[in-house]
matplotlib code that plots the C-alpha trace (Angstrom):
import matplotlib.pyplot as plt

x = [89.1, 92.9, 94.6, 98.3, 99.5, 103.1, 104.2, 108.0, 109.5, 113.3, 115.2, 118.1, 120.4, 119.8, 118.1, 114.4, 112.5, 109.5, 109.8, 106.9, 104.5, 100.9, 98.4, 94.6, 93.0, 89.2, 86.7, 86.9, 89.9, 92.7, 96.2, 99.3, 102.4, 105.6, 109.3, 112.6, 113.4, 114.2, 112.1, 109.7, 106.7, 106.5, 107.1, 104.2, 101.8, 102.9, 102.2, 98.6, 97.8, 99.6, 102.3, 104.8, 104.4, 105.2, 107.8, 105.8, 102.6, 99.2, 97.5, 93.8, 92.5, 88.7, 87.9, 90.8, 93.1, 96.6, 97.8, 94.7, 94.6, 95.5, 97.1, 93.9, 92.2, 94.6, 92.7, 89.4, 91.2, 92.5, 89.1, 88.4, 91.3, 92.7, 96.6, 98.7, 102.3, 105.8, 105.3, 102.2, 101.9, 99.8, 98.9, 100.7, 98.5, 95.4, 94.3, 94.0, 90.3, 90.7, 93.2, 91.0, 87.9, 89.7, 89.0, 85.3, 85.3, 87.0, 84.3, 81.5, 80.2, 77.7, 79.2, 77.0, 78.0, 81.7, 81.5, 79.9, 82.1, 85.3, 84.1, 83.6, 86.7, 88.7, 87.2, 87.9, 91.4, 91.8, 92.6, 89.5, 91.4, 94.0, 91.3, 92.4, 96.2, 98.5, 100.7, 103.9, 102.6, 101.9, 104.3, 105.4, 102.9, 100.1, 100.8, 100.7, 97.3, 95.8, 97.2, 95.3, 92.1, 92.3, 92.6, 89.5, 87.2, 85.8, 85.3, 87.1, 86.6, 90.3, 92.9, 96.6, 98.8, 102.7, 104.1, 101.6, 103.0, 106.8, 108.8, 105.6, 105.0, 103.0, 100.0, 99.8, 100.4, 97.4, 95.1, 96.2, 95.7, 92.2, 91.2, 92.4, 90.8, 87.5, 87.9, 88.2, 85.3, 83.1, 84.0, 87.0, 89.7, 92.9, 96.5, 99.1, 102.9, 105.2, 108.4, 106.8, 103.4, 101.0, 100.2, 96.5, 94.1, 94.4, 92.7, 96.2, 99.9, 102.2, 105.8, 107.8, 111.3, 113.8, 111.1, 108.5, 105.7, 105.0, 102.5, 103.8, 103.3, 101.1, 101.7]
y = [73.9, 74.0, 75.9, 76.1, 78.1, 79.0, 75.5, 74.3, 71.3, 70.4, 67.1, 66.3, 69.2, 70.8, 74.1, 74.0, 73.1, 74.9, 77.9, 79.9, 78.9, 80.0, 79.5, 79.4, 77.8, 78.2, 75.6, 75.6, 77.4, 76.3, 76.9, 76.7, 76.2, 77.0, 76.9, 75.4, 71.5, 71.1, 74.1, 72.0, 71.6, 68.0, 68.2, 70.7, 68.3, 65.5, 67.5, 68.1, 64.4, 63.4, 61.5, 63.6, 65.5, 69.2, 69.9, 73.0, 74.8, 73.7, 72.0, 71.8, 70.1, 69.4, 69.7, 67.4, 69.1, 67.3, 68.1, 66.0, 63.4, 59.8, 57.7, 55.5, 58.6, 59.2, 56.7, 58.7, 62.2, 60.6, 59.3, 63.1, 63.6, 62.7, 62.4, 62.5, 61.8, 61.5, 57.8, 56.3, 53.4, 51.5, 47.8, 45.8, 42.7, 44.7, 46.0, 49.7, 49.4, 47.7, 50.2, 53.1, 51.4, 50.7, 54.1, 53.7, 50.1, 51.3, 54.1, 51.6, 52.7, 50.3, 48.0, 49.5, 53.0, 51.9, 50.7, 53.7, 56.3, 54.2, 54.0, 57.7, 58.6, 56.4, 57.8, 61.2, 60.3, 58.6, 55.4, 53.1, 51.2, 50.2, 49.3, 45.6, 46.1, 46.1, 48.7, 47.1, 47.0, 50.8, 53.8, 56.1, 58.6, 56.1, 55.2, 58.8, 59.2, 56.2, 57.6, 60.9, 59.0, 57.0, 60.3, 62.1, 59.1, 59.5, 63.2, 64.1, 67.5, 68.0, 67.1, 67.5, 67.1, 67.0, 68.0, 65.8, 66.6, 66.1, 64.5, 64.0, 65.0, 67.9, 65.6, 63.8, 66.9, 68.6, 65.6, 65.6, 69.5, 69.2, 66.5, 68.7, 71.8, 69.8, 68.6, 72.2, 73.4, 70.6, 72.0, 70.3, 72.3, 71.8, 72.4, 71.8, 72.1, 73.0, 74.7, 77.7, 79.1, 79.3, 75.8, 76.6, 79.1, 79.2, 81.2, 81.9, 81.4, 81.0, 80.7, 78.5, 79.8, 79.7, 77.8, 80.6, 81.3, 84.5, 85.6, 85.0, 87.6, 86.3, 87.7]
z = [-73.2, -72.7, -70.1, -69.1, -66.1, -65.6, -66.8, -66.8, -68.0, -68.3, -68.9, -66.5, -66.0, -69.5, -69.6, -69.4, -72.6, -71.4, -69.1, -67.7, -70.3, -70.0, -72.8, -73.0, -76.0, -76.4, -77.7, -81.5, -81.8, -84.5, -83.2, -85.3, -82.9, -84.8, -83.9, -84.7, -84.3, -80.7, -79.4, -77.3, -79.5, -79.2, -75.3, -75.2, -76.9, -74.6, -71.8, -73.0, -73.5, -70.4, -71.9, -69.9, -66.5, -65.9, -63.1, -62.2, -63.2, -63.7, -66.7, -67.3, -70.6, -71.2, -67.4, -66.3, -63.7, -64.3, -60.9, -59.6, -62.1, -61.6, -64.2, -64.2, -65.5, -68.5, -70.8, -70.2, -71.1, -74.2, -75.2, -75.7, -78.1, -81.4, -81.4, -84.4, -83.5, -85.6, -84.9, -86.4, -83.6, -85.9, -85.1, -87.7, -87.3, -88.2, -91.6, -92.3, -91.8, -88.4, -87.3, -88.2, -86.4, -83.2, -81.4, -82.3, -80.8, -77.4, -77.0, -77.7, -81.1, -82.7, -85.3, -88.2, -87.2, -87.1, -90.6, -91.9, -90.1, -91.2, -94.9, -94.8, -93.2, -95.5, -98.6, -97.6, -97.0, -100.2, -98.6, -99.0, -101.9, -99.0, -96.5, -96.5, -96.4, -93.4, -92.3, -93.2, -96.8, -96.8, -97.8, -94.9, -96.3, -96.3, -92.7, -91.7, -93.5, -91.6, -88.4, -89.3, -90.3, -86.9, -84.9, -86.5, -87.1, -83.5, -84.3, -81.0, -79.1, -79.3, -82.0, -81.3, -84.5, -84.2, -87.6, -89.4, -92.8, -92.1, -94.8, -97.0, -100.6, -101.4, -102.7, -99.2, -97.2, -99.0, -98.1, -94.6, -93.9, -95.8, -93.4, -90.4, -91.7, -92.1, -88.5, -87.3, -89.3, -87.8, -84.3, -83.1, -81.1, -83.1, -82.1, -84.9, -84.8, -87.6, -88.5, -89.9, -90.6, -92.1, -93.0, -93.1, -91.9, -88.0, -85.4, -83.9, -84.7, -81.7, -81.7, -79.2, -78.8, -75.8, -73.8, -74.1, -76.2, -78.3, -80.9, -84.4, -87.1, -90.0, -93.6]

ax = plt.figure().add_subplot(projection="3d")
ax.plot(x, y, z, "-o")
ax.set_aspect("equal")
plt.show()
């Protein structure tokens, strides 16, 4: 499902953010990637959804070999993914319902199915009462919940979540983690970053430190 072979990434003259990173993630796994701020967790996820390019090494995701993939193929790759970033990237002129529906419209889901799936997703995320509101009128936590709902509504084979509960209160964090857990139970391959583990039961916990990956001991 996801393969990295001896991947390197650096910015300018600084030491490499990623140094000889190799990783294999099988279909249906749930990986918790931990590390300090600045360890390179966000960079690693950006490489996986082709926002950044590796300096060296080989990356294969969902059958796409990045060394051979053109920029025009990136949207097709991302259709197989749900992506949750620090920045929610919601469209301010669209309502909560419209923002969550957008990925389904892009992949051509019939209108009635879109309504049903968005309704179910917003109900599960406890956001249905906010369906007609616009992002500027939501709290930071609510915007992050909308971002999570938009990422999981299309039931993607791969879900990448970059510190999805950062700076959120306990109740909102619990809702988000429960939604990610349910996506994993449904068969989605999941990589979640955080500062420490365990956030929730994961197949593996891996630490990124000094540009390299090492298994993390679980308590």
